[in-house]
C-alpha positions in Angstrom: -33.5 4.2 -25.6 -35.6 1.5 -24.1 -36.0 0.9 -20.4 -33.8 -2.2 -20.4 -30.9 -0.2 -21.9 -31.4 2.6 -19.5 -31.3 0.2 -16.5 -28.2 -1.5 -17.9 -26.4 1.9 -18.3 -27.6 3.0 -14.9 -26.2 -0.1 -13.3 -22.8 0.4 -15.0 -22.5 3.8 -13.5 -23.3 2.6 -9.9 -20.6 2.9 -7.3 -20.8 -0.8 -6.3 -19.9 -3.4 -8.9 -22.6 -6.0 -9.5 -20.5 -8.9 -8.0 -20.1 -6.9 -4.7 -23.8 -6.1 -4.4 -24.6 -9.8 -3.8 -22.1 -10.0 -0.9 -22.9 -9.6 2.7 -22.2 -6.3 4.2 -19.5 -7.7 6.6 -17.7 -9.5 3.7 -17.8 -6.3 1.6 -16.4 -4.2 4.4 -13.6 -6.8 5.0 -12.7 -6.8 1.3 -12.7 -3.0 1.2 -10.4 -2.9 4.2 -8.0 -5.3 2.6 -8.1 -3.2 -0.6 -7.3 0.0 1.5 -4.5 -1.8 3.2 -3.0 -2.9 -0.1 -3.2 0.6 -1.4 -1.5 2.0 1.7 1.2 -0.7 1.4 1.8 0.3 -2.2 1.9 4.0 -1.4 4.4 3.5 1.4 6.7 1.3 -0.6 6.6 3.8 -3.5 7.3 6.7 -1.2 10.3 5.1 0.5 11.7 3.7 -2.7 11.6 7.1 -4.3 13.1 8.7 -1.2 15.9 6.2 -0.4 16.1 3.3 -2.8 16.6 4.6 -6.3 18.7 2.0 -8.2 19.7 -0.1 -5.3 17.8 -3.5 -5.6 18.8 -4.8 -2.2 17.7 -1.6 -0.4 14.4 -1.8 -2.4 13.9 -5.3 -1.1 14.7 -4.1 2.4 12.1 -1.4 2.1 9.5 -3.8 0.9 10.1 -6.1 3.8 10.2 -3.3 6.4 6.9 -1.9 5.1 5.2 -5.3 5.3 6.6 -5.9 8.8 5.5 -2.4 9.9 1.9 -2.9 8.6 1.7 -6.3 10.3 3.0 -5.3 13.7 2.4 -1.5 14.3 -0.5 0.8 14.5 -0.6 3.4 11.8 0.3 6.6 13.6 2.5 9.6 12.6 5.1 8.6 15.3 5.3 5.1 14.0 5.6 6.2 10.4 8.4 8.6 11.4 10.1 5.7 13.1 9.9 3.6 10.0 11.3 6.4 7.9 14.2 6.8 10.3 14.9 3.1 10.3 15.0 3.0 6.5 17.2 6.1 6.5 19.6 4.5 8.9 19.8 1.4 6.8 20.6 3.4 3.7 23.3 5.4 5.6 24.8 2.2 7.0 24.9 0.6 3.5 26.5 3.7 2.0 29.2 3.8 4.8 30.0 0.1 4.1 30.3 0.8 0.4 32.6 3.8 1.1 34.8 1.7 3.3 35.2 -1.0 0.7 
């Protein structure tokens, strides 16, 4: 293996992709924070959909909207997450009651 091939393979194994290595540190940090936030959003949506919204499209849309609203307006604390969970649970209960009445 020649040195150019070794350098190429070493750069492929690095933790930072080549297009990120040319960015400023502030921009890289901002993009990483956005990526973490998107991962958190996806994780919360998946968690609540699995817990409350199986098969109910309108409740899944409600969950999506509530998670987005939560992430835009609240600090991420255990208490706030419990409040979000209770809010979604109450909405599911209310919808089930309405269906039972009809």
